[in-house]
N, C-alpha and C positions, 0 to 999 in steps of 0.2 A: 589782748588788744581791744581797746574800746571801739565802738562803731564810728565815733567821730574821728579817731585816729586813722581807722581803715579808710574812711572816705577821703581824708586829707592825703593819705599816701597814694591812693588811686588818682586823685586829682593832679598831684605832681607828676605822676607817671604819664597821665594823659597829656599834660602840657608839654612835657619833654618830648613825647612822641610826636605831637603836633609840630613842635619847633623843628624837629629833625626832618619831618616831611616837607615843611615849608622851605627849609634850607636846601633840601635835595631838589625841590621844584625850581628854586632860583638857579641852582647850578645847571639844571637841564635847560632852562630858558636861555641862560647865557651861552650855553654850548650849542644851542640849536642853530644859529646862523652858520657856524663852522661845519656842522654836520650836513646842512642843506646846501653847502656851497657846490656849485656846478656851473655848467656853461652850455651853450648850444653845440650842435654837432653838424658837420656837413652831411648832406643827404646822399646816400649811395645812388650812383647812376646819373647824377645831375651835373657832374663836373665836366666841362668841355673847354675847347680852346682852338687856337689857330697857330700856325707856324709861318713865319716869314723868313725867306732866305735873304740875307743882306749882301750887298755888293762885295764886302771884304771877306766873305766866306763864313762869317758868323751867322748864327740863326737866332731869331727872337721868337720866344713862345709867349702867347697871351692866354691866360686861364681865368675862368669864371665858373660860378655854380650856384647852388642853393643850399640852405641850411634850415634846421628847425631846433626848437628847444622844448622838448616834450615834458621835461620836469618842471617847467616854469608855467604857472597857471594865471599870470597877470600880464599886463601890457608893459613890456620892457622898454617901450618907447618913452615911458614916463617914470619908470622906477630904476632905470639904468641910463648911463650915458650913451650906450649903444652896444651892438654886438661887434666884436673885433676878430681879426684873423691874422695868422702868420703862415706864409707859404713854406712848403717843404719842397725845395727845388731839386734836391738830389743831384746837384751838379758835381761831377767827379773832380773838378778843378777847384772846388771851394769846400769850406767847412761851415756848418751851421751851429746854432745853439742847441745843445742836446737836452731834450726833455724825456723823462722816463717814468713809467708807472707799471710795476709788474712786468709783464712780458712785452708791453708796448713801449717803443722807443723811437724817437725821430729827431732830426736836426732841423730846426726852423730858422728861417731868415738866412742872413749871410754874416758869419762871424769872421771869416778870414779867406784869403786866396792863396793858391800855391805859387803864384808868380810865373807860371809857365806861358802866360800870354797877357796881352793888354786888356785885362778884364774890366769892362765898363760898369759892372753892377756895383751899386753902393753897399757899404757895410750896413746891414739892416737888422737891428734888434728891437724894432718898434712893432707894436700891434697896430694893424691897419683897419680902417673902418669898413663895415659891411654897408650895402646899399640902403637907401630909404625904400621901405616897402619890399615887394618882390617884383623886380623889373621883368624877370623872365616869364612870370605869369600875369603880367600887366595888372598887378594889385598895388594900390597906392600905399604910401607910408603916412605918417602923421603930419597934418598940415603945419607949416611953419618950420619944418626941419630943413637943414642944409647939409650938403655933403662936401667934405674936403679931406683929402689925404695928404698931409704935409710931408715934407722931406724927412727921410728916415734918419735915425741915429743908431749908434751901437748900443747894445744892452748895457745898462748901468749908467748911461748918460741921461741928462734931463730931456724929457720928451714934451712936445708942444701941446699941452692940455688946452691952451687958449685958442688954438686954431684947428685942432682935431675935431672933426664932426662926422657922424655916421648915423645910420638908422638901426632899428631893431625889429624889423618885420612889418608885415602888411597890416592894414587897418580895414575893418575893425578886427579885434582879436577873435570875435565870434563868427568871422566870415565862414560861409559854408564850403569848406574844402577839407582835404584829408587831415589837416592839423588844426581844425577848429578848436579854439580855446587855448591855444599855445602859440608862441611866436613862430613865424614862418617867413623867411625872407630870401633874398638873393645876395650875392657878393660878386664884385668884379664887373658888373654890368654898367655901373656908373663911373668906372675907372676907364677912361678912353684916352688913347694916344695915337698919333700918326706914325705909321711904320716907315721903313726905308723904301717901301713900295709906293709911298705917297697916299696911302689909304688909311682911314681911321680903323682902329682895332679895339675891341672891348676886352678888358680883363687886366689883372695884375700881370706884369711882364718880367721876363728874365732873358738875358742874352747868354747863349751857350757858344763855346769856342767853335764848334762845328756840328753838323748834323749827327755825327757819330758819337758826340758827347751827350746828346739828348737822352735822358733816362727812360726806362720803360714805364715809370709812373711818376706823376707829380701830384703831391698831396697838400692838404691844408689842415691846420689846427685852429679850433675856434676858442675865443676868449669871452668871458663875462667882463665887460668894461664898467666898473662901478662908478657911481655918480649919477648925474642927471636930475631931472625934476619935471614938473608939469610944463606944458607949452606956455611960454610967456615968462616963466621963472628965470632968474639969472643963471641958474645951474642947468637949464634945459640943454641936453646933449653934451654937457661938460663933464669930462672925466674928473674924479675927485682928487687925483694926484698923478704924478709922473709914473709911479709904480704900476698903476692900472694899465699903462700903455707900454710896459716893458715885457718882452717875451719871456724873460726869466723871473722877474719879480712878481708878475701876476700869475700865480699858480692856480687860478680859477679857470681852467681850460679843459678842452676835450681829453687831453692825455692825462693830466695830473689829478683832476677831480672826477672826471667821468670814466677814466680807464677805457676810453673809446679807442678802437683800433683805427687810427688815422691812416694806416698803411694798407687798409682793405679796400672795400668796394666803393668808397667815396673818392678814391684817387682818380685822376684823369690818366688816360693812356694816350700819349702823344701820337702813337701809331694810328689812332682813330681820329685825329684832329682834322679840321676842314681842309688844310692845305699841307701837302708834303714838302720836305726840304728839296733842294736842288737835285735833279736826277729823276724825279717823278713828275707827273702831270696832274694838276689839281682837277678833281672831278672825274678822273679815269682810274683804271686799274692796270696801268702800264708801268711796271717797275723798271728801274735802270739795271744795266748788266751787273752792277755790284750786288744786287739781290739774288743773283744766280738763277732763280726760277722765273721764266718769262710768262708762261701761260699755264693755267691749271683749271680744267673744267671737270667739276665733280658731279656724280650721280649717286644716289642711294637706292638700291633695289630691295624691295621688301618681299620675302617669301613666307607668307602667312602660314601655309600648310606645313612648312618645314621648320617653323620657329627660327628663322634665319634672316639676317640682313647682310648686305654686301656693299661696301663703298668702292666705287670705280672712278678713277681719275685718269683722264687723258691729258698729258702734259707736254710742254716744250720748255727746255731749259737753255739758258745762255751757255752753261758749262756743266760738266758732270759734277754731281754734288750728292753728298750723303744727307738725306732728309728724313726727319721723323714726322710721321703723319698720324693724327688722331681725329676721332670724330665722336660727337655727342648728340643727343636729341633733347629738345625741350618741348613739353606738352602739358595737357590738362591734368595728367596723372603723375606729373613730376618729371625731373630730368634724369638722363641715363647716359653714363659713359659707355661707349660701344667698342672701343678698341684703339690700339696704338701699335705702330710698327715703324722700324727704321730700315731704310733701304736706299741703295744707290740709284739715283735717277740719272739716266743717260740724257743725251740731248733731246731725245724724243721717245715717248713710250706710253705704256699703260700700267697703272698701279691698281691692285685689287687688295681689299682688306675685308674678308668675311667675318661674321660673328654669329655663332649659334647661341640662342637665348632660351631661358625658361618661359613657360606660359605666362607667368606673371609679368616678366619683362616685355614679352610680346604685346601685352595689353597696353603698356606704355608706348610701344611703337605705333599701335593702332590709334592712340590718342595724341600722336605727335603733332606739333604746330610747325616745327622747323628742325632741321639738322644743321650742325655747325662742324666745319672742318678746319683744322689748325695745322699749319706746317711750322717746323722749327729747323732752321738751317744754320749750323755753326759757322762763324766767320763772316756773317753779314752784319751791316750796320743796324743799329736799333730801329731806325726809321723804316726799315724794310718790313717790319712786323705788320704794317698796315696792308701789305700786299699778300700776307700769308694767312688770310682768313677767308673762308667762304661760308655763305649762308644759303641753305637749300630750303626754299619756302613754297615751292610750287609742286604739289602732287599731281601726277597724271597716270592714266592707265595706258600702257603701251602693249598691245597684243595680249591683253588680259593680265599684264604684270604691272603692279603698282610701283612707280618710279618717282623719286623726288629730284627736282631740277633746281639749278640756280636761276635767279631772275635774269631774263634776257637770253637764256641759253636753251629754251625748250626745243627750238628747232635746229639745234646743233651749232649755233654760233659760238665762237670762242669768247673767253672773257677778255 
């Protein structure tokens, strides 16, 4: 083979290899947007709400919270129409639109009703807008934005892109907070309505048939609403099509692209909402008789020399009940489950639950910030759960013995 022929052969091989690399690069570039598809997520521990008892026996729940988008490094107020959400109401008398990804599955919105009562909730398959900025943290959104949550439609129907308006986090993106450089906002705080009590309430709302139908958790799924543009542009805050506002057709959401567990710590627990349903008194810890347990005053005694703790509860019950009691600690060296027992509580009595620990676990006890006590009572309505928790945050030395008390009960007062 001549030198010229060898050079020619190598040149063709080089050109073919270069062409293949360029083609592969083009494929990767085209595939990049799909691979990078994602959405914001609700923030654990920020979802809260209110409960209003209606005159007809139904109950309205209002829910709101905060979200972030840690995989997004630019301002989605200008490169998206906004952040969107769909509620997971977990109403036992309704069905939602099911979304699944791996082990995560949830039913969003309202797809159908079982007909067992005059359910006033609309069929809802629409993605709803998040707030402008972060109202909960008093952080503004982008100037010129508006907020409007139009009437909902079923999934698969045309959604109102011309009137849907929402925000996509606080400004500036570089604000000095825990999520600086990423979108961080609130939802539900700009959604206000007057309840049957004549008072305004913040949050996306849902009516349940009765207080016993309120679920233990209410959750939310977040969506990336595509579209938008810079402030002043004709596409500013405008979704690019109806599919972007459809809970089933927009698969760019917490569940389907993020595989985020929407059923976890970002959910709200109605048992901890600001106002209980009928039978309880707002701002107090006085449960109605249907909750069975009337009073429970907890103490935790710490026996450092013996590597032991003991939970002691003095209680008064409305009626004899089988109750499961557990307690945990939270502290600087981590959390620790301390024990659980099921016992019949009479109408009045004393419950004790001791626990022997290793030296390592006793170090966690010494670094404790609080102890938490939880009761579980079968056959009680779900709203009773708000009365079945105790926090012990006050350590005292009593005759040389370290004892943890509930707030307000240091001197022996009942809860």
